[in-house]
C-alpha positions in Angstrom: -115.8 56.7 81.3 -114.9 58.1 77.7 -117.3 57.5 74.8 -115.4 54.5 72.9 -117.2 55.6 69.8 -116.6 58.3 67.3 -119.8 60.2 68.2 -118.1 63.0 66.0 -121.0 65.5 65.1 -120.1 68.5 66.5 -122.6 69.5 69.1 -124.0 73.1 68.7 -124.9 75.2 71.5 -124.4 79.2 72.6 -120.7 80.2 70.7 -118.4 82.0 72.7 -117.8 85.5 70.9 -114.1 85.4 71.5 -111.7 83.5 68.9 -108.2 82.3 70.0 -105.9 85.1 69.7 -102.5 84.3 68.4 -100.4 86.8 67.6 -99.5 87.8 64.0 -96.0 87.0 63.1 -93.5 89.3 64.3 -96.3 90.9 67.3 -96.8 90.6 70.7 -99.5 88.6 72.2 -103.0 90.7 72.0 -105.7 88.5 73.8 -108.1 89.5 76.5 -107.0 90.5 79.5 -106.9 88.2 82.6 -110.2 87.0 84.0 -111.3 87.0 87.5 -111.6 83.5 89.6 -115.2 84.3 89.9 -115.9 84.8 86.3 -113.9 81.9 85.6 -115.8 79.2 87.9 -119.1 80.9 87.1 -118.1 79.7 83.2 -116.5 76.5 84.1 -119.8 75.4 86.3 -121.9 77.0 83.2 -120.2 74.5 80.4 -119.7 71.6 82.6 -123.7 71.7 83.5 -124.5 71.3 79.9 -121.9 68.4 79.5 -123.5 66.1 82.7 -125.7 63.5 81.6 -126.3 62.2 85.0 -129.5 63.4 86.6 -129.1 64.8 90.1 -125.4 64.4 89.7 -123.7 65.9 92.7 -121.6 69.0 91.1 -118.7 68.3 93.8 -118.3 64.7 92.3 -115.0 64.0 89.7 -115.8 65.1 86.2 -115.9 61.5 85.0 -118.3 60.2 87.6 -120.9 63.2 86.1 -121.6 61.2 82.9 -119.1 63.6 80.9 -117.3 62.0 77.7 -114.4 62.9 76.2 -116.2 64.7 73.4 -117.6 66.9 76.1 -114.1 67.4 77.4 -113.0 68.5 74.0 -115.7 71.3 73.4 -115.0 72.2 77.1 -111.1 72.8 76.0 -111.9 74.9 73.1 -114.2 77.2 74.9 -111.6 77.5 77.9 -108.8 78.2 75.3 -111.1 80.5 73.7 -112.7 82.9 76.1 -109.8 82.4 78.7 -106.8 82.0 76.6 -105.4 78.7 78.4 -104.8 75.6 77.0 -105.7 72.3 79.1 -105.2 68.5 78.0 -108.0 65.9 78.1 -105.9 64.0 80.4 -105.9 67.1 82.9 -109.9 67.4 82.8 -110.4 63.4 83.0 -108.5 62.9 86.0 -109.5 60.8 88.6 -109.7 63.5 91.1 -111.0 66.2 88.8 -113.9 67.9 89.7 -115.4 71.5 88.4 -113.9 73.5 91.4 -110.2 72.0 91.1 -111.0 72.7 87.0 -111.8 76.2 87.6 -108.7 76.6 90.0 -106.2 75.4 87.4 -107.8 77.6 84.6 -107.6 80.7 87.0 -103.8 79.6 87.8 -103.0 79.5 84.4 -105.0 82.4 83.4 -102.9 84.5 85.8 -99.6 83.6 84.5 -100.8 83.1 80.9 -98.0 84.3 78.3 -97.7 83.9 74.6 -98.7 81.2 73.1 -96.7 78.4 72.0 -98.3 77.6 68.7 -95.9 77.5 65.5 -96.6 80.8 63.7 -99.6 80.8 61.3 -98.7 79.7 57.8 -95.9 77.9 58.6 -94.4 75.0 56.6 -94.6 71.2 58.4 -93.2 68.3 57.6 -92.4 66.0 56.1 -93.5 63.5 58.2 -95.3 59.8 58.6 -98.6 59.5 57.5 -101.0 58.8 60.6 -102.3 55.2 60.7 -106.1 55.9 59.8 -104.1 58.1 56.6 -101.9 55.5 55.9 -104.4 52.4 56.1 -107.0 54.7 53.2 -103.9 55.5 51.3 -103.5 51.4 50.6 -106.9 50.9 50.4 -107.7 53.5 47.8 -105.3 52.4 44.9 -107.0 54.3 42.1 -107.6 58.0 41.8 -107.3 59.1 45.5 -109.0 62.7 44.5 -112.9 62.4 45.0 -112.8 61.4 48.7 -114.2 64.4 50.8 -116.0 65.8 53.3 -118.1 68.1 52.1 -120.8 70.9 53.4 -123.0 73.5 51.4 -124.1 76.7 53.7 -126.3 79.0 53.3 -124.6 82.6 53.7 -126.1 85.4 54.7 -126.5 88.7 52.3 -124.2 90.9 51.9 -120.7 89.5 52.6 -117.5 91.6 52.5 -115.6 90.1 49.8 -112.2 91.3 50.9 -113.2 90.5 54.7 -114.1 86.8 53.8 -110.6 86.6 51.5 -108.9 87.4 54.6 -110.7 85.5 56.6 -110.3 82.2 54.6 -106.2 82.9 53.9 -106.1 83.2 57.8 -108.5 80.1 58.5 -106.0 77.7 56.4 -102.9 79.6 57.9 -104.0 78.5 61.5 -104.6 74.8 60.2 -101.9 73.1 58.8 -104.5 70.0 57.8 -106.0 72.4 55.1 -102.4 72.7 53.4 -101.7 68.8 53.4 -100.0 67.3 50.5 -98.9 63.6 50.3 -95.6 62.4 48.7 -95.6 58.5 47.6 -92.1 58.0 45.8 -91.9 54.5 44.1 -91.3 51.6 46.9 -91.2 54.4 49.7 -94.0 54.9 52.7 -95.9 58.1 51.7 -95.3 61.0 53.9 -97.0 64.1 54.5 -96.2 68.1 54.4 -97.9 71.1 55.1 -97.3 73.9 52.6 -96.1 77.4 53.9 -99.2 79.7 53.2 -97.9 84.2 52.9 -99.6 85.9 55.9 -99.6 89.2 54.5 -99.8 90.6 50.7 -102.9 90.2 48.8 -104.9 87.0 50.2 -106.0 86.1 46.5 -101.8 85.2 45.7 -102.3 83.0 49.0 -105.0 81.2 48.1 -104.9 79.9 44.3 -106.6 77.0 43.9 -108.4 77.3 47.4 -111.2 79.7 46.9 -113.1 80.6 44.2 -116.0 83.3 43.9 -118.7 82.6 41.7 -121.0 85.2 40.6 -125.0 84.2 40.5 -126.4 87.5 40.7 -127.6 87.5 37.3 -129.5 84.2 37.9 -133.3 84.7 39.3 -134.3 82.8 42.4 -135.8 79.7 40.3 -132.4 79.2 38.4 -129.9 79.6 41.0 -130.5 76.2 42.8 -129.6 74.3 39.4 -126.0 76.2 38.8 -125.2 76.0 42.5 -125.6 71.9 42.3 -123.9 71.8 38.9 -120.5 73.7 40.3 -121.0 71.6 43.5 -120.5 68.2 41.5 -117.6 69.1 39.7 -115.9 70.2 42.5 -116.1 66.8 44.1 -113.7 65.8 41.4 -111.2 68.5 42.2 -109.4 67.5 45.2 -105.5 66.2 44.9 -103.6 65.3 48.0 -101.0 64.4 45.8 -100.3 68.1 44.8 -101.8 69.7 48.2 -105.0 70.7 46.8 -106.9 69.2 49.8 -109.2 72.2 50.6 -111.6 74.3 48.3 -114.0 77.3 49.3 -116.5 78.2 46.8 -118.6 81.7 47.7 -121.5 81.8 45.3 -122.7 85.5 45.2 -126.0 86.2 44.5 -125.8 89.5 45.1 -126.1 92.2 47.8 -129.8 91.4 48.9 -130.1 87.7 48.2 -128.5 84.9 50.5 -125.3 83.5 49.0 -124.1 79.6 49.2 -120.5 78.5 50.6 -118.9 75.2 49.3 -116.5 73.8 52.1 -114.9 70.7 50.4 -112.0 69.2 52.1 -110.2 65.4 51.3 -110.7 62.8 53.5 -107.2 62.9 54.6 -107.5 66.1 56.3 -110.5 66.4 58.0 -113.1 64.5 60.2 -116.6 65.6 61.7 -115.2 67.1 64.8 -113.2 69.4 62.8 -116.1 70.8 61.5 -117.1 72.6 64.4 -113.7 74.3 64.7 -113.3 75.2 61.0 -116.6 76.9 61.1 -116.5 78.5 64.4 -113.0 80.4 63.5 -114.2 80.9 59.9 -117.2 83.3 61.2 -115.0 84.8 63.6 -112.3 85.9 61.6 -114.6 87.0 59.3 -116.6 89.1 61.9 -113.6 90.1 63.6 -112.2 91.3 59.9 -115.6 93.0 58.5 -115.7 95.1 61.8 -111.7 96.4 61.0 -110.0 94.5 63.3 -106.5 92.8 62.0 -105.6 91.4 65.0 -107.0 88.3 65.3 -105.2 84.3 63.9 -106.8 81.7 64.8 -104.4 78.9 66.7 -104.5 75.3 66.8 -102.0 74.0 69.3 -100.4 70.9 68.2 -100.4 70.8 64.4 -101.8 67.6 62.5 -98.1 66.9 61.1 -96.9 67.6 64.5 -99.7 64.9 65.8 -98.5 62.5 63.4 -95.1 62.7 64.3 -95.8 62.4 68.2 -98.0 59.1 67.4 -95.0 57.4 65.3 -93.0 58.2 68.1 -95.1 56.9 71.1 -95.0 53.8 68.8 -91.6 53.1 70.3 -91.9 53.8 73.5 -92.2 51.5 76.7 -95.6 52.4 77.4 -96.9 51.9 73.8 -95.1 48.3 73.4 -96.8 47.2 76.9 -100.1 47.2 75.2 -98.8 45.0 72.3 -100.2 41.8 74.5 -103.7 43.6 75.0 -104.2 44.3 71.2 -102.7 41.2 70.0 -105.1 38.9 72.4 -108.0 40.9 70.7 -107.1 40.4 67.1 -107.2 36.5 67.8 -111.1 36.9 67.9 -113.2 35.5 65.0 -113.7 38.7 62.7 -115.2 37.4 59.6 -118.4 37.1 57.9 -120.2 34.6 55.4 -120.7 36.2 52.2 -124.0 35.5 49.6 -122.1 35.8 46.8 -118.5 34.1 45.8 -116.6 36.9 44.5 -112.8 36.4 43.7 -111.6 39.5 46.1 -114.5 40.7 48.3 -112.7 43.8 49.6 -112.2 44.8 46.1 -115.6 44.2 45.2 -117.0 45.9 48.3 -117.1 49.8 46.3 -119.4 52.7 46.7 -121.0 52.0 43.9 -122.3 48.5 45.1 -123.2 50.2 48.6 -126.7 50.3 49.7 -128.2 50.9 53.5 -130.6 49.3 55.5 -132.3 51.3 58.1 -133.9 50.5 61.6 -135.6 53.0 63.4 -136.7 52.3 67.2 -139.7 53.8 69.1 -139.0 56.6 70.7 -139.5 55.0 74.3 -136.8 52.5 73.9 -133.8 55.1 73.2 -135.1 56.3 77.2 -135.0 53.0 78.4 -131.5 52.7 76.5 -130.1 55.7 78.2 -131.7 54.9 81.8 -130.1 51.4 81.5 -126.8 53.0 80.4 -127.0 55.5 83.6 -127.8 52.6 86.0 -124.7 50.4 84.9 -122.3 53.5 84.5 -121.8 52.3 80.9 -122.4 54.7 77.5 -125.5 54.1 75.5 -123.3 53.1 73.1 -121.8 50.4 74.8 -125.3 48.6 75.0 -126.3 49.0 71.1 -122.6 47.7 70.4 -123.1 44.9 73.0 -126.1 43.9 70.9 -124.6 43.8 68.1 -122.3 41.2 69.6 -125.1 39.3 71.0 -126.5 38.9 67.2 -123.1 38.4 65.5 -122.5 35.6 68.1 -125.8 34.0 67.3 -125.2 33.9 63.7 -121.8 33.1 63.6 -122.5 30.6 66.3 -119.0 32.2 67.7 -118.5 32.8 71.6 -116.5 35.5 71.2 -115.8 37.8 68.2 -114.0 40.9 67.3 -115.8 44.6 65.8 -114.1 47.1 64.8 -115.5 50.7 66.5 -114.5 54.3 65.7 -113.3 56.4 68.3 -112.5 59.8 68.0 -109.0 59.3 68.6 -107.8 63.0 69.8 -105.9 61.5 72.7 -103.8 63.7 74.3 -101.9 61.1 76.4 -99.3 60.6 73.5 -96.6 63.8 74.0 -97.8 66.9 74.9 -100.6 67.3 73.0 -103.1 69.9 73.1 -105.7 68.7 70.2 -109.0 70.8 71.4 -108.6 73.3 68.4 -106.3 71.1 65.7 -108.1 70.1 62.7 -107.2 67.0 60.9 -108.3 63.4 60.4 -107.9 61.9 64.0 -110.8 59.3 63.7 -109.4 55.9 64.5 -110.7 52.2 64.1 -110.1 50.0 67.0 -110.9 46.2 67.5 -112.7 45.3 70.4 -113.3 42.3 71.8 -116.7 41.2 72.5 -117.1 38.0 74.7 -120.6 36.5 74.9 -119.3 32.6 75.9 -121.3 32.5 79.1 -122.7 34.3 82.2 -126.4 36.2 82.7 -127.0 38.6 79.6 -125.8 41.6 82.1 -122.9 39.5 83.2 -122.0 39.2 79.6 -122.4 43.2 79.3 -120.4 43.8 82.4 -117.7 42.3 80.1 -118.0 44.0 77.4 -118.3 47.3 79.5 -115.2 46.6 81.1 -113.2 46.0 78.2 -113.9 49.1 77.0 -113.1 50.6 80.1 -109.5 49.1 80.4 -108.8 49.9 76.9 -105.3 51.3 76.7 -104.7 54.8 75.5 -107.6 55.1 74.1 -107.0 53.0 71.1 -104.6 54.5 69.4 -101.9 52.2 70.4 -103.1 50.0 68.2 -102.6 51.8 65.1 -99.6 53.4 66.1 -97.9 49.8 66.9 -99.3 48.3 63.9 -98.2 51.1 61.4 -94.6 52.5 63.4 -94.1 49.4 65.9 -91.0 47.8 65.9 -91.1 45.1 63.2 -92.0 42.1 65.3 -94.9 43.7 67.3 -96.1 45.5 63.8 -96.3 42.2 62.2 -98.1 40.5 65.0 -100.8 43.3 64.6 -100.9 43.8 61.0 -100.9 39.8 60.4 -104.7 39.8 61.5 -107.1 41.2 59.0 -109.6 44.0 60.2 -112.8 43.0 60.9 -115.5 42.6 58.2 -118.1 44.5 60.9 -117.6 47.7 61.9 -119.8 50.1 64.6 -120.1 53.7 64.9 -122.4 55.5 67.5 -123.1 59.0 66.9 -125.1 60.2 69.3 -127.6 63.1 68.6 -127.2 64.4 64.9 -129.9 66.9 65.7 -128.9 70.8 65.1 -125.3 69.5 65.1 -123.5 72.5 63.6 -122.3 76.0 65.0 -123.6 78.0 62.6 -124.9 81.7 62.7 -124.0 84.9 61.5 -121.9 84.4 58.3 -123.4 80.9 57.8 -126.9 80.9 59.0 -127.8 77.4 57.5 -127.1 74.1 55.5 -128.2 75.0 52.1 -131.2 73.1 50.3 -129.0 72.1 47.4 -127.1 68.5 46.9 -123.3 68.9 47.7 -122.4 66.3 45.3 -121.6 62.9 45.7 -118.2 63.0 48.1 -116.9 59.5 46.9 -115.9 58.2 43.6 -118.0 55.0 42.5 -114.1 53.2 42.5 -113.9 53.9 46.5 -113.4 50.9 48.5 -115.4 50.5 51.7 -113.0 49.6 54.3 -115.8 47.1 56.2 -118.0 44.6 54.5 -120.9 45.9 56.8 -121.0 49.2 58.4 -123.2 50.0 61.5 -123.9 53.2 62.4 -126.3 53.8 65.2 -127.4 57.6 66.0 -130.2 59.0 68.9 -131.6 61.8 66.3 -134.7 63.6 68.3 -134.5 61.2 70.9 -135.2 58.6 68.4 -132.5 55.3 67.9 -132.0 55.0 64.0 -129.7 52.3 63.2 -128.2 52.2 59.6 -126.6 48.8 58.2 -124.3 49.9 54.9 -123.4 46.7 53.2 -122.6 46.1 49.5 -125.1 44.1 47.0 -122.2 42.7 45.4 -121.2 40.9 48.6 -124.6 40.3 50.5 -128.3 40.0 49.8 -130.6 42.3 51.2 -132.6 39.5 53.2 -129.4 38.6 54.8 -129.0 42.2 56.4 -132.8 42.6 57.5 -132.3 39.5 59.4 -129.1 40.4 60.9 -130.9 44.2 61.7 -133.6 42.0 63.6 -131.4 39.8 65.5 -129.9 43.3 66.9 -133.5 44.6 67.5 -134.3 41.3 69.1 -130.8 41.3 71.3 -131.1 45.1 72.5 -134.4 44.7 73.2 -133.7 41.6 75.6 -130.6 43.4 76.9 -132.6 46.2 78.1 -135.3 44.1 79.6 -132.6 42.4 81.6 -130.9 45.5 82.8 -134.2 46.6 84.1 -134.6 43.8 85.6 -131.4 43.2 87.4 -130.8 46.8 88.7 -127.6 48.2 88.6 -125.7 45.5 88.6 -122.6 46.9 86.9 -122.3 49.7 89.3 -118.7 48.9 90.4 -117.2 48.6 86.7 
C-alpha cells in the first residue's frame, strides 16, 4: 500500500550521473542513446531492490506487494527519466499487475521510440492560475507579513568553485523549475492567483538572476571569524523573501577563497517548495554545475509538469465526476470529532497559536521497539506509520472519551492520477493535509487497527481530492467540506531522516552554522498539537509540537505517555495474534 504520510525527507543514495537533458531553446534533443533492454532491466532490478522493505520478497511479485511505497516510486521515476530519458506516471508504476519485469519492458518500449521531451521550454512564463489548496489555505492563515516563511538549508561547498559556471547553473536551475519563479497576485475581494515569471535563458546570467543570486566575498576573513559572518547574513536573509513580488528563492554563495570550503545558502519560500523538492533541486544544481564547469553547454533540467500546470489541473479535476464521487467519503470523515480541550482560555485559539509560543516535547522509544514496529507492520501488510497513527487515535479516544476521532495527516501529495501529470522531477509545495477517521469504538486491538489500515488504504485519489473539492469544487460540495474546521491534531510520519540529502561534489555537507529562523514569530501554526514521528538511526522518535499559550507541558506529557502505552499495547497484541490483517 502507499505510504499515507508525508515521509518527505529526500533519501540519499548513489546518484545517477546523467541529468535529464532538455533541449536548449530552439535546438533538437541531445539526450543519451537508446540503451539495450538488458541494460534497462539490470538498472530497474537494482533500483527496485533498494526500495523493497519486505525481507525475502518474491521479485516476480507486483511492486505493491513488495513493501515499496509511493515515495520510493517517485525516486524510481526520477532515476528512469534521468538515465533513460523516459517519463513514467506513478499510476503506471503502482498498478496491481506492475512487476519489475513489466516495468523494465515498458521502459524499454518507450526508450526505443523516445522523441523530444514534452516539457515547456526552460524559462517560460506560466499563469496566472489559481493557488493549490495548501497554498491558498496558508495564504488565508498567514494574514500578516507573509515573507518570513521558508524552507532554508545551508551547505558547505567544495573549494575552487568556478563563478561563471555556478551562475549559469543557478540560472538554468531557476529556468527549469517554475516554482522558483512564482509570484502571488492578491487583488482586493478576489481569490489570490499565482504566476511564474519568464527568465532569460541567454545573455549574462547575472542579469537574469537579479534578486535571486548574491555572492559574498569572505576570503579576507580568517577561519575563526567566518562562521559569525555567515550566521549574520543567513539570519538577515530569512526576511528577504516576498511572494507578492516573485522573490521566492534566494541563493547566497559565500566565497571563502580558492583553497577553503565555502558556503551556499538556499532559501525558498514555503509556498514554492516542499521537502521532496529538495532532492530534485540539489541533484539538478550539482549536475548542471559539473557539466558547465566541464565545458558542456547542452544540459538543461526538465521538470515534466510544472507547478502552475499542476495547480490548473488540480482545479479542473475538482469539477470532474470522478472527484465529485469522492465528496460523500470526505463528508463522512469530517463529521468525526476533531477538537481538543485547552488549558488556557483565549478568545481566538488559532490566532494565539504562533511560532513565538511553540515548544516541543520529545519522546524517544527504545531501538528494540522500532524493530517490533517494522515487524508488526510487515506481518499485517501495513505501513509502520499506520501503527503509530492508530496508537495516536487510541490515545486521543481515551483522553477525549470519544469512540471515533479525526486527525489531519500529511501526505506527499504528488498524485499523478490527476490529469496527464508527470511530477517526479517537479518542484513545488505538493504536501497536502488530509483528514482521516479513526474508529476506536469496538473490537479487539488488532480489529480496530484493521479498520484504520482499511480506511487509509481505501482513501480515494491519495487524498488530494479533499483539498481540491473544498477549494475548487462546486459551491454546494465546497461549502459542505469547508464548514468543518480542521482537526486540532496533525500527524506526520517522516520515516528515516539519516543521511537524507543527496550531497556530493559541489555541495559536500550541511554546514555547521545555523541558517536562521525559518518562520517569523507571528507565523500562525496550522494545528494546535503537531505530532511528528521519525525512525532516525533505527530509533522511533516522536515530537509533540504545541503552543504554551494553549496547553501546559503536563498535558502534552500525559498525552505522549498515553500514546507510548497505546503503541506498546498494540505491538504486543499484533505479536500475540499473528498476521490477522493479511487480507487487507
